[in-house]
C-alpha positions in Angstrom: -2.6 -188.5 -109.1 -2.3 -189.9 -112.7 -4.8 -188.2 -115.0 -6.8 -190.3 -117.7 -8.2 -187.4 -119.5 -5.2 -187.0 -122.1 -5.9 -190.8 -122.9 -9.7 -190.2 -123.7 -8.9 -187.2 -125.7 -6.5 -189.0 -127.7 -8.8 -191.8 -128.3 -11.5 -189.5 -129.4 -9.0 -187.5 -131.7 -8.2 -190.8 -133.5 -11.7 -191.8 -133.7 -12.6 -188.3 -135.2 -9.6 -188.9 -137.6 -11.2 -192.0 -138.8 -14.6 -190.6 -139.3 -13.0 -187.5 -141.3 -11.2 -190.3 -143.5 -14.4 -192.1 -144.0 -16.2 -188.9 -145.3 -13.6 -188.4 -147.7 -13.6 -191.9 -148.9 -17.3 -191.7 -149.4 -17.2 -188.5 -151.1 -15.0 -190.1 -153.7 -17.7 -192.8 -154.4 -19.9 -191.4 -157.1 -23.7 -192.0 -156.5 -25.1 -190.6 -159.8 -25.3 -187.0 -158.8 -22.6 -184.7 -159.9 -20.2 -184.1 -157.1 -17.0 -182.2 -157.6 -15.2 -183.9 -154.9 -14.8 -187.0 -157.1 -12.2 -185.2 -158.9 -10.2 -184.3 -155.9 -7.7 -187.3 -156.4 -6.9 -186.1 -160.1 -3.5 -184.4 -160.5 -2.3 -182.5 -163.9 1.0 -181.8 -165.1 1.0 -177.8 -164.8 4.3 -176.6 -166.3 6.3 -179.6 -165.0 4.6 -180.1 -161.6 1.7 -182.4 -160.9 -0.9 -180.1 -159.3 -4.5 -180.7 -158.0 -7.1 -180.1 -160.7 -9.0 -177.6 -158.7 -5.6 -175.6 -158.7 -5.8 -175.0 -162.4 -9.5 -174.7 -163.2 -12.8 -173.9 -161.7 -15.0 -176.9 -161.0 -18.7 -176.6 -161.0 -21.8 -178.4 -161.2 -24.3 -176.4 -163.2 -27.0 -179.1 -162.7 -27.5 -182.4 -160.9 -26.0 -184.7 -163.8 -23.2 -182.5 -164.9 -19.6 -181.4 -163.6 -18.1 -178.3 -165.6 -14.4 -177.8 -165.5 -13.3 -174.5 -166.7 -9.3 -174.0 -166.9 -7.9 -170.8 -166.2 -5.4 -171.4 -169.1 -7.0 -172.8 -172.6 -3.6 -174.6 -173.0 -4.7 -176.8 -170.0 -7.8 -178.1 -171.7 -6.1 -181.3 -173.3 -4.0 -181.8 -170.2 -6.9 -181.9 -168.1 -8.9 -184.1 -170.5 -6.0 -186.7 -170.5 -5.8 -186.6 -166.6 -9.6 -187.5 -166.4 -9.4 -190.0 -169.2 -6.4 -191.8 -167.3 -7.9 -191.6 -163.9 -10.5 -194.0 -162.3 -13.5 -191.7 -162.5 -14.9 -193.7 -165.4 -16.5 -190.8 -167.0 -15.5 -189.8 -170.6 -15.0 -185.9 -170.8 -16.7 -183.7 -173.3 -14.4 -180.8 -174.6 -15.9 -178.0 -176.5 -12.7 -175.8 -176.7 -13.8 -173.7 -173.6 -15.1 -175.9 -170.9 -14.9 -179.7 -170.1 -18.1 -181.2 -169.3 -18.5 -184.5 -167.3 -22.0 -185.9 -167.8 -22.7 -188.3 -165.0 -24.2 -191.7 -166.7 -27.2 -193.2 -164.8 -26.1 -196.1 -162.6 -27.2 -199.7 -163.3 -28.7 -201.7 -160.4 -25.4 -203.7 -160.3 -23.1 -200.8 -160.3 -25.5 -199.3 -157.4 -25.0 -202.5 -155.5 -21.2 -202.6 -156.1 -20.9 -199.0 -154.9 -23.1 -200.0 -151.7 -20.7 -202.7 -151.0 -17.6 -200.4 -151.8 -19.1 -197.9 -149.1 -19.8 -200.7 -146.5 -16.2 -201.8 -147.0 -15.0 -198.4 -146.3 -17.4 -198.1 -143.3 -15.9 -201.4 -141.8 -12.2 -200.1 -142.4 -13.4 -197.1 -140.4 -15.0 -199.2 -137.6 -11.8 -201.1 -137.4 -9.7 -197.9 -136.9 -12.3 -196.9 -134.2 -12.1 -200.3 -132.4 -8.2 -199.9 -132.5 -8.3 -196.8 -130.9 -10.5 -198.0 -128.2 -8.1 -201.0 -127.5 -5.0 -198.9 -127.6 -6.8 -196.4 -124.9 -7.9 -199.2 -122.6 -4.2 -200.9 -122.8 -2.7 -197.4 -121.8 -5.3 -197.2 -118.9 -4.3 -200.9 -117.9 -0.6 -199.8 -117.8 -1.7 -196.8 -115.6 -3.4 -199.1 -113.3 0.0 -200.9 -112.7 1.7 -197.4 -112.1 -0.5 -196.8 -109.3 -4.1 -195.5 -110.9 -7.0 -196.5 -108.8 -9.0 -199.4 -110.0 -12.3 -197.6 -109.9 -10.9 -194.5 -111.7 -9.6 -197.0 -114.5 -13.0 -198.8 -114.8 -14.6 -195.4 -115.1 -12.2 -194.3 -117.8 -12.8 -197.6 -119.6 -16.6 -197.0 -119.7 -15.7 -193.5 -120.9 -13.7 -194.9 -123.8 -16.6 -197.3 -124.6 -19.1 -194.5 -124.7 -16.9 -192.5 -127.1 -16.4 -195.6 -129.2 -20.2 -196.2 -129.4 -20.7 -192.5 -130.3 -18.4 -192.8 -133.2 -19.6 -196.2 -134.2 -23.1 -194.7 -134.5 -21.9 -191.9 -136.6 -20.3 -194.4 -139.0 -23.8 -196.2 -139.3 -25.3 -193.2 -139.9 -23.0 -192.0 -142.7 -23.1 -195.4 -144.3 -27.2 -195.5 -144.4 -27.0 -192.0 -145.7 -24.7 -192.8 -148.4 -26.4 -196.1 -149.2 -29.7 -194.1 -149.6 -28.1 -191.7 -151.9 -26.6 -194.5 -154.0 -29.8 -196.3 -154.2 -32.2 -193.4 -155.0 -32.7 -193.4 -158.7 
């Protein structure tokens, strides 16, 4: 007898991967609050190799509007400062010789709307990935039907894939609603 469980598991794993990717993408959208994850993509030249910022400095949020970056070596201050300026973070760093501070500017209404639109776009990409995972699983189940899987088992498996799909689409909607609320809160 052919087993459909691996196909359902594969579909759920790829949907979970899409959710994790969305979570990461939403974390990089700044919402007016200081979040050290907006610096995750920044790489600095550390003795000839490009290294993640959090591997050469301590990144903290002393308050809701400030990110403090304390390099482990003072020679890294100008390198980190230059990397932040060249990144798409959009915040000018303040260097006092010991610590680099990033003060989050208040977002304008127009910028908030742009960030919400960007969040929704990321969410839509995630939904497309989830739908693709559902489609792939259903196609595999239809191939199993041709290989001798009973039709009622195949239909039940399709219903299972749809339930998993619905669960993950709901997760995406919840994540987007939360991020939109975070962005629009002044």
